[in-house]
N, C-alpha and C positions, 0 to 999 in steps of 0.2 A: 100608522105602521106596525104589524108584530113583528117582532126581530124573532127569528130562526132561533128554538130553543137549543142553547148550549148541548152538545153531545157528547157523553163523558170518553175521553180517549180508553180507546180496543187495549185492552188489559193482554201480556201475553202470557200463551198458556204455555205451562212448563210440560213438558214429554210424563206422562203417564206412565211412572217405573211397571216394568212387568211385573203380572203378577206369577205367584204360583213359587213353589218350592225351589229353593235354590239350586239342591240336586240335580234339581229336573236340567237348569241348564246348561249345566256344569257337566251334565248326560247330552245336553244338545253341542254343546262344542267336541266335546270329543268326540262325536260322532264324524262334525264336520273334518274334524284335523283327520281324523282314521279315511276316512274318504278318501279325501285330498292326495296321503300317503299311499292307497291302496291306486290310485287313479293314473300319479306320476309311478311308482314300481311297472304296472303295466303296462303305459307309454315308456318306462325304462326300455324292461323287459322284450318288448315288441322292436323298439331300437335298437337294440341289441344282435337279437333275431336277423333285422335286416342289412345291418353292418356287419356281421361276419357271418363267417361258415357255421351250425349249429346240425348238432354239436360236434363239441369238441370237447369228449370227456374228460377224467380225469383217467391217465388209462394203468397206472399201480397202487398194486393196493399194501398194506402192512402184511408182513411175515415172516414168524418167531423165526426162520430159519436163515435167512437169506436175508433179512433185512426189507425187503419190499422184493417182489412178482407184477408184473402185467396180470391187469385182473381180464377174469376168463369171459370169452362171450362178450364181446364188447363191439360194440362198431363208432365211426365218426369218423373227422376229418381230421387232420394232420397239416396246420398251416405253418409254424410256427417259424421253421425253416425250410423251402423248399413248399413241398406238397401232394397230400396225397389222401387217400381213402381209407384208412385204418381201421382192421375188426384183426380178432383175438379167435381162436379155438378154443375146446372148450379143457387143454390141455395148458392154459396159460401161455400160448405164443401162440406170435406176431407170426399164423402160418395159417394154411388148410388145416382140414379135421384128418390126424391119422389113428387108426384103433395102435392100443399101446402093443399089442402084439403083433411081431414082424409078416407079412403078407409071404408068404412060400416062394424063392426065387429072385427076392428083395434083397439088396443090396443099398444097408441104410448106413447115412451118415450124418452125425449131430455135429450141427455147428455152437460151440461157445464163445458169447463174447458180448459185450457191451452195446451200445446206440450204433455202432458201426453195422457190427449184424442185423440188430433190430429195425434198425437204415427206415425208422418214418420217411425219412427225409424223402423217396421217391413212391411211388407204387409198389404193391408186391413182388408182382413179375418181372422190376426192373432189379429187385435185390440180388446182390452174388449171389445168394442160396438159390434162388430159383431160377437164376439165368444157367448155376453149375447143376442143375437138376434136368432142364432139357437141354443141355448139348451132352450129358448122358442116359442112357437105356436098363430100365428096371432099375431105377436108382429114388429112393426118398432123401432129398434133404433137411433133415430135421432142423429147422431155424431156433432155438433158444437162448437170442442175443436177449439185454436187460439195458436198457438206460442207466447209465452210474453203475456199473459192473466193474467191479475188480477183478482180480489172479482170484481173490479168497471165494466170493461173491459165485466167480463158476466153476471152482472144486468144488464147493456142498451143491452147487445146483446138477454137477453131474453126479454127484454120491447119490442126493437123495429124489433127482427128478431128471434125471438122465436115462440110469441104469433098464430101469423099466420099459425103456422103447430098445432095449438088447442090440445098440449101434454097432456095425461092422469097423465104422473107423469114427473117429472124434477129432473134429478140428477145433484147435483152441484160438480164437483169433482175440491178437493182443493189440492192443491200445499206448502203443508205447509212452506218447505223448501225455496221458495222466494215467494208465493200470499203475503203474509202477506207484505213483503217488500215494494212487487211493487204497496200494493196500497200507496202507500208514495211517495211523490216526492222527498221529503228531501233524503231518505235511498233507492232508487232505481235513483240515481243517475237523475234524472230530464230528466228521455226517454221520450220521445214526446209520449202521450197518454190519454186520460180523470182521473183527480183524482177526487178528497169528501174531504169536508173537513168537521168540526161537527162545527159548528158555534152556539151557543145558542140550543145545542139539537136538533138544526138540522143537514141534512146534506146538504151543497154547494157544487156543481160542478163548477169544474176548467177546464175549455176548452182552458185553454193556450197554449195546443200541437199547436192549430191551426197556433200561429203564429212561432210557430218556426222553422228555416231555414229546415231543411228535409223538412216540410211539403209545407212552399212555394215550394219549388223545383221542387217538386214532383207533386204538383197542375199544375204546370208552363210547362217542362218538363214528366211527367211522362208517355204520350205514348210514347215517341221517346225512351226512357228509356227499357220500358217493349220489346219493339216493336226489338230494340239494341240485347238484353239480351237472347231476346228468338230465335234466328236466327243467332246469330254468338256465337261458341263456345271459343272464344281467350274472347270477350265483357265477357260473362260469368264467365268465369274462375275467369279474373281480376277482376269484381266483388265480387265473392265470396271470394276472399283475401280483399280486402277493406272490405267487411261486419265482417271477423274474426279479423280485426287489429279492427275494432271498436268496437265488442263486449270483443276482451283481456282489451280494457282501459278502458269498463266502470267495468271489472270485476277488474280493480287496482286502483280503486277509494276505500277512507276507506271506504264510507259508505256501498257500494256495499261486504265490509267483504270478501276479497278474499281467497283463499287456502292457508291454511299455516302447511299444512300437508298432511299429506299421504290421512289421514281418514275426507278432508274436501274438497268438489269438487268445485273446482271457478262457481259464478255465486249462489251457494248457500250462507244463510245469517246464520250465527256463532248465530245473536240476538233474534233466534226461538229457542233456547236450554237452556230457562230460562226465570224467567221471566222478563219481559220490561225495560229496565234497565236505556233508557234515555226516556228523552219527545216525540223525536222524534218515537220512539217504543209503548211507551204506546199511541198516537194517532194514529199509525197505528190496534196494538190491536183494537181500541176502532170501526175507521172507519171500519173495516174488519168483525167486532160483529154486529154494526149495519146495515150493506148491507147487510147482510144475513140476518136482522129480517125483512128487507124491503122488500127481496125476497121471505119473508114469508107471509107477508102481500101478496103483488100481484100472488104467483102462486097458491092459494086457491082462491082468486078473479076470477080467471079463470076458475076456477071448476078441478085442480088438484093440486097433489100433491108432496111436499116438499122432497126430503131428502142430504143428505151429504157422499160423498165417499172419505175420506181421503187419498192421495196419499204419498210413503213411497221415501226413497232415500236407495241410496247402502250401506251409512254409518249404516244406521241402521239394512238393513234386514242384511247385509252380518254380521254371528258372528265372525268373524276374525277380519274384519273393527270394528266393532263394541267392543270390548276386546279391540284393537288398541287403539279408542278413547278414553274409560273408562281411560285408563293409560295415555295418553296425556293432557285428559282436563276432571280430575274427577268433576271438578266443575260441571259438565255438564249435563244435562237432556233429552236426546237425544229424546224421546219424550214427552216434553213440549206441544207444540203448537198444535201436534196432540189430543193428549188428551185433552187437553184445548179448541178445537173446539170441539170435539165430547160431553163434560161434557155439552159446551154452549150449544147447538145445540139442546140437549136433553133436558135439562133446557127449552128451548122454544117450546115444540112440534114436532121439529124436528126430525128422526128418520137422526140415525149418524152409517155409517163402518167404524172403525178405522183400517185401516189392517196393522198396523206396525205388532203389537204383531206375528198372525196368519200369514205374511212372513217370518219372525223371524224364529217363530216356525218350519216352513217350511222347511228354511234352515239348520238348526242344525240336522232336523230330515235327510233329504235326501242328501246335501251340495247342491243343486242346485243353480247355482246365478242364480240371478233375474231379474236385473241390469246389463247392458252395453251388451257389444260384446265383445268379442275377447279375454273371459278368467279374464274378467275387472269386477270386482263390481260397476261400475261410472257410470253415465250417467242417461237415461231413462230406461225403462222396458225392456226387450226383450219377444221374442215370450213366455218364458214357463212362462213371471211376467205378463204378460197378460190372459193369459190361466189362472192362481191361481186367478187373479184379477177379472175373470171375474164369476168364480164358485164360491166364495163367497161372488158375490155381488148378483148374481140367488139366493144362499140359505139365503140371508139375506133381499131382495126383497120379499119371499115365506114367512119365517116366520115374516116379521113382518106385513104380509098384504098387502103392499103397490100394491102387482100383483094379480088379484083376479087367481081363482085355477083353472078356465079353460081356462087361457091362463098359463101355465104349464105344463110342458112336464113328 
């Protein structure tokens, strides 16, 4: 019997190395990497669009005069506090369109202010400007409010942007909680905007903000930055996160007096709750009062009248928060800045409406919260706050003869 032939063991076959030039392999790998990144970006983009309201555009733009202004003719959603459909007109105002030339028979009121006047937190028709307009007849209320403005920027806004509209009345809406410190480079942490200083009793303008890194970057890359954030929800989300981090860092600086208790809001200045205690605060008050005097000189020269209204903070006009603040900070005078501004204005012949006492009384009588959202008396005025401000302002204008009787309803 023949024995089967012995079979040779099967030899292992090594994989055949890829053939072709090395650069083709690198190119193929690069293509896979780029394709994967593009797929990830597309998924992230659609994810951001599904999770957040879009668009939420960057609504401020660079400006060599006032530091920043609202961008013209943009629209979108504002959701960072409250909610609104946000749009601006061709004159960089959060308002409907107006002709520069005043129509015959119309009484015009121009409102200067910061985020309280701009009022992104509520719909346009809920703002005190539009509510005031609806309570008068043949009256246009033009809203020149811009977030982050101090008195210096409001003064420059009047000189450069309000005058062409020929208002009959100019209302300076002052936010004592941070406007005084916003007028000081030292107290505001050097935020890039124009400042004034007093030298030999004369105001001198400081335009150092034009040399800031932020200003120089936006001057060069601003159009691309706005285009990308306007059209990409992912870029918009990342930019919103960047702005929040930047704001938080400014609020944590010692000069910004960040919140130290539930009754003190981040971004507001504790230094306004009593007489100025440092040279920086004394200088900030001196500049603020001088800027108001400059407005009082400029506005009547243009044939208009000037009035002042002081906005409130939640801690001032929520009865429970105010009582807690009194326990935690017995040395504070919560109305010091408001009353000082009102008394100073009246002493110079400028009618002044100080809202704190009437807002506080309203809260005590009704329990209605006039600041904040989600049942928290923090942040800006809610719709009820704007409604009350408009009613009190309308009554004030009528009582002080600042609006002629034929324009009152």
